N, C-alpha and C positions, 0 to 999 in steps of 0.2 A: 698544344702545351701539355707537355709527358703528365701523365695523372698517376702521380707519385703513392697514390694512396692505392691503385692498383697494384704496383709493385710489391707492396708490403706483405708480409706473411700475415693471413688468416690469423686472428687473435684465439688462442685457443678459449674451446666453451667447457665446462664443467658440467656434465650430465647430473641432477639432481640424483636420480635412481643408482648411476654408479657410488655415488659419495653414499648413499645411504646403504647400499649394500657392502661397502668398503668397510664402516663402521660396525655391522651385523657382523662381517668374519672376524674383525679384529676384536669385537666383544666375546666371540665364541672362541678366540685362542686362548683367551684369559680365563673363559669359565671351564675349558675342556680339562684341563690339568688339575684343577681343585678337583672337579668331579671326579675323577681317576683316582685321585688318592682317596678322598671319601668312601669311592665304592671299594678300592682295594682294602682298607680299611674295614670296613663293613664287613668284607668275605673274610678278612682274619678273625674278625668277633665270633664269626658266626662258625666258623671250623673249631675256633676253641671250646665255644659253647657247646658245639656238638661234640667234640670228643672229652668234655668234661662229662656231659651227658651221659655217652656211651661207657666213659667208663665207669661211672656209677651205676650203671646199669649192669653192666656186666660185674661188677663186684658183688652187686644182690642176687644176681642168679648162681653167681658161683658159689656165693656163700648158704644159698638156699639147697644146692646140690650136695656141698659138704654137709649141711644138718642132717638132710636125708639118708645120706651115706651112715651117718652116726645111729639115725633111727634104725636103720634097717640092722645095722651091727646088731643093735642091742637086744631088737626084737628076735634075731636068731639065737642068742644066748639064755636069753630070759622071757616069760611071758609076764614077769612083773614089773613093768616099765611106765614112769611119769615122766612126761614133757611140759616144761613151761607152765611151773604149777606154783602157787605161793603159799608160804607157810608164815607163821608169825616170826618176827628174827629172834634171836639169840641175844641181844640185847635192846628189843623193843623194836617197833615199829615192823615193818614188813618185808621180808625179801622173796624173789624170784629166783625158783632153780631152774636152769635149762633141760638138765635129764638127771633120773634117778635109777638105777637098778638094783634090783634085790638077786642077790648071789648067795652061794651057800658060806663063803666068806665074810658076806656081810652086806652093807649097801654102798654104793659109788655112788658120789655125787660129782656130776660131771658139769663143768661149764665149758663152752665152747667159742672159740675166737677165730676170725677168720681175717687173714691177713696174707700179701704177697710181698716180695722183696726179703728185706733183711731185720730181724728185731735185735734190739739189745736191752739187756735187761737181766740181774741177776736177782736170786730168790728175796734178799733182803731189801732190792730198792724199792720204793712206795709208788715208782710210775716207771714203766717201760717206754721202749722208741720204737716205733716203725718206721723205715724209709724203705719210700718205695719208688724207684725214679727220682723225680725232682721232690717229691710229696714226703714232706717228714711229719711225724704225726706223735703225740704222748700216750699213752692210755695207762689206766690203773694196774698194777701188778695183779694177774689173774690168780695168782697164786694166795695172794694176801685177801684178794675180792672173795674168791669161792671160801677160804676157809669160814668166813663168818656164815656163809650158806650151809656149808657142812656141819657146823655147831648150830644150827635153826634146824636142821633133820636130826641129827644124833639127840639134841632136846625132844622132840617127838618119841624117839626110841632109845631112852639111855643106855640098855642093856645090849643094844646090837652095835658093833663095831661100823664104824660111817669112815669112807675114806675121800680125800678129797684129791680129784683128778681134772686136768685141764687139758684140753685136746684143741688142737690147732688145726683147721683147715687152710687149705688154698697153697699157693709155689711160695714158701715161708722158709727161710733160712736162718739160723741161730748163729750168734757169733761167739758163744761158749758155751759148753756142757749144759744139757739139759739138766734138772731135776728128774727123779725116776716118775713123779707125777704129774710131767709137764710133757706130753708125747703130739705125736702128729697122727693123724686120723688112720693112716697107714698101719700103725701099732698097735690101734685099739683092739683087735681080736686078740693079741697073744698078752695085753694086759689083762683081760677081764677073764682070759682062762685060768691064769694064776690064783684068780676068786673062785671062780667054776670048780676048780679043778684041786684046789687047795683043802684044807682041813674045814667041816663043816662047822660053822659056828651059830648056826639057827636052829633053835630047837623047834619053832612053831612058825612056820612060814606062813600061813593063814593069818596068824594074829599079827604077826611084823607088820606084814602088808595092809593088814584093815587099819591098825593103829596109826599108819603113815596117812593111808587115804582118809579117814577122820581129821587129820590134822591139816589138810588142804583146805584152804578156802577158795571158794569158787564163784560167792557173790558179785555182782557187778559194782557192789560199793567198795568193796574190798580193791576191786581193780583202780578201782577211780582213786583211791587213797593211794594205791601203789603209784600211778600215773603223778600225783601229786608231790608225794615224797622223791619220784626220780627227778621232776623237773626242778622242786626247789633244791636239791644235791646238786 
């Protein structure tokens, strides 16, 4: 009698190990793209953070270089130079002056600004705007800002002419003609020369400079008060 059971195709068997491997592979195919997207996002974030940090460091370095350039020019023109010093404010409080130089034509009170890109702003506008690539920021009109510092210095030596000068460093361009007392650092030499070689308006150099130095506040408590004043404002 025929053995029908022997003619039938053997029943398929499922290997448990293969089934388990299939599940594992399937799981990884789902996890793989997600991990790739996360890794890509992290890489982009790190790149942006690195670029921002590198840009910030580069700005600090170039600003320091610009300030050293100003310092070098001033010291070539006069021995009487002060930097980063504090005076009583003209209207109360305290004020910090970036640079001051004594020349035969009087004292020049200098504020330094370091920017790249384009600067928009007029002499009477309270704020100016800097556009550097995609970054856009506002800052106080440096002419007005330095006018208060100039008056504080004038208060210390009322009989001596004190000029308000703003010096920009960096690769900066301006959208409108500058005032005569707003210059780029490359023009600082020629600007000071007008005071050095102009009519002498200082009768007693030593007395003037001693008076200025006597008005400078150097104690640590004053510096703390200035920091508190700046953070409050």
